[in-house]
C-alpha positions as CSV (number, residue, x, y, z in Angstrom):
1,X,13.9,-11.9,-14.1
2,X,11.1,-9.9,-15.6
3,X,9.6,-7.6,-13.4
4,X,6.1,-8.5,-13.4
5,X,5.2,-5.5,-15.6
6,X,6.6,-6.7,-18.5
7,X,5.2,-10.8,-17.4
8,X,1.7,-8.7,-17.5
9,X,2.3,-6.6,-20.5
10,X,2.6,-9.6,-22.3
11,X,0.0,-11.7,-21.9
12,X,-2.2,-9.1,-22.1
13,X,-0.4,-9.6,-25.3
14,X,-1.4,-12.5,-25.8
15,X,1.4,-15.3,-24.9
16,X,-0.1,-18.5,-23.8
17,X,2.1,-20.0,-21.1
18,X,1.9,-23.8,-20.9
19,X,3.7,-25.2,-17.8
20,X,6.8,-27.3,-17.7
21,X,9.3,-28.2,-14.3
22,X,11.2,-24.7,-14.1
23,X,8.2,-22.6,-15.2
24,X,8.1,-19.6,-12.7
25,X,5.1,-17.6,-12.0
26,X,3.5,-15.0,-9.4
27,X,-0.5,-15.4,-8.6
28,X,-3.0,-13.0,-10.1
29,X,-6.1,-13.7,-7.7
30,X,-8.9,-11.8,-7.6
31,X,-8.8,-8.6,-6.1
32,X,-11.7,-9.6,-3.5
33,X,-8.8,-12.8,-2.7
34,X,-6.3,-11.3,0.0
35,X,-3.0,-13.2,0.4
36,X,0.4,-12.6,1.0
37,X,1.7,-14.9,-1.5
38,X,0.9,-13.5,-4.1
39,X,3.9,-11.7,-4.1
40,X,5.9,-14.8,-3.9
41,X,7.4,-15.9,-6.8
42,X,6.6,-19.8,-7.3
43,X,8.5,-23.0,-9.1
44,X,6.8,-25.3,-11.6
45,X,8.6,-28.7,-10.6
46,X,6.7,-32.3,-10.1
47,X,7.3,-32.5,-5.9
48,X,5.7,-29.1,-5.4
49,X,3.4,-27.6,-7.5
50,X,2.5,-29.4,-10.6
51,X,0.7,-28.2,-13.4
52,X,-2.3,-30.7,-14.1
53,X,-4.4,-31.0,-16.8
54,X,-7.6,-30.8,-16.0
55,X,-11.3,-30.5,-18.4
56,X,-11.6,-27.1,-17.5
57,X,-7.7,-26.6,-18.9
58,X,-4.1,-26.3,-16.4
59,X,-4.2,-26.3,-12.6
60,X,-1.7,-25.6,-10.8
61,X,-1.4,-28.4,-7.8
62,X,0.2,-27.3,-4.8
63,X,1.4,-30.9,-3.5
64,X,2.5,-30.6,0.5
65,X,2.7,-27.6,1.1
66,X,1.8,-27.0,4.5
67,X,1.5,-23.6,5.2
68,X,-1.5,-21.6,3.4
69,X,-4.3,-22.7,2.5
70,X,-4.6,-22.9,-1.5
71,X,-5.1,-26.8,-2.6
72,X,-4.3,-25.6,-6.7
73,X,-4.9,-22.3,-8.4
74,X,-5.2,-22.1,-12.6
75,X,-3.2,-21.2,-15.3
76,X,-5.4,-17.8,-14.8
77,X,-4.4,-17.1,-11.5
78,X,-0.6,-17.2,-12.3
79,X,1.4,-14.9,-13.9
80,X,4.0,-16.4,-16.4
81,X,7.2,-14.5,-15.5
82,X,9.3,-16.3,-18.5
83,X,13.1,-17.2,-17.7
84,X,15.7,-15.1,-20.1
85,X,16.2,-18.4,-22.7
86,X,11.7,-19.3,-23.0
87,X,12.5,-15.6,-24.5
88,X,15.5,-16.0,-26.9
89,X,14.3,-18.5,-27.2
90,X,10.1,-17.2,-27.9
91,X,11.5,-14.4,-30.9
92,X,12.7,-17.5,-32.8
93,X,13.8,-16.4,-36.1
94,X,13.9,-12.5,-35.1
95,X,16.7,-12.9,-33.2
96,X,20.1,-11.6,-34.0
97,X,22.2,-10.9,-31.0
98,X,22.8,-10.1,-27.7
99,X,25.4,-7.5,-26.7
100,X,26.8,-6.2,-23.3
101,X,27.6,-2.6,-22.9
102,X,28.9,-1.1,-20.2
103,X,25.7,-0.5,-18.7
104,X,23.5,-2.8,-20.8
105,X,22.3,-5.2,-22.6
106,X,21.4,-4.4,-26.0
107,X,18.7,-7.0,-27.8
108,X,18.6,-7.3,-31.5
109,X,15.4,-8.3,-33.1
110,X,14.5,-8.5,-36.7
111,X,10.8,-8.1,-37.9
112,X,10.3,-7.7,-41.7
113,X,13.6,-6.5,-42.6
114,X,13.4,-4.1,-39.8
115,X,16.1,-3.9,-37.7
116,X,15.0,-3.2,-34.1
117,X,16.4,-3.1,-31.0
118,X,16.0,-2.6,-27.0
119,X,18.0,-2.5,-24.1
120,X,18.1,-2.7,-20.7
121,X,21.0,-3.4,-17.3
122,X,18.6,-7.0,-17.0
123,X,19.4,-9.4,-20.0
124,X,15.6,-10.4,-19.2
125,X,13.9,-7.1,-19.3
126,X,15.6,-6.5,-23.1
127,X,14.1,-10.1,-24.2
128,X,10.5,-9.4,-22.6
129,X,10.9,-5.7,-24.3
130,X,11.9,-7.1,-28.0
131,X,8.9,-10.4,-27.3
132,X,6.7,-7.6,-27.0
133,X,6.8,-5.8,-29.6
134,X,6.7,-9.1,-32.2
135,X,3.7,-9.8,-30.3
136,X,2.5,-6.6,-30.5
137,X,2.9,-6.7,-35.0
138,X,2.1,-9.7,-34.9
139,X,-0.9,-9.4,-34.1
């Protein structure tokens, strides 16, 4: 799983999330709201956390969650933590390879004919850094 810091950087760079079953997220509530669950990782599942489309956007509804007082949060109050496969899919045609090295993984992409490499001990982080570069160059 990618770090919260990388997830926030991706969001701030323009990555948008369309919640579906299996999507993971953390809460990102305003500073005046204190909640211990902000560091918890949640998973969208129709049984417990459902993405509900509303006229004002998308809400993440906490169905049957009795341990805390939130019924729902808006999508803007969530930080998406994309999985490795989701990150790879978002790289689309730029993705060339994932290579396991001795201590790290290297993701290779190609943007406008330029090969780029991103290394990290966690392959998800390598994919995320590659995606951040792709989004940054697309703006």
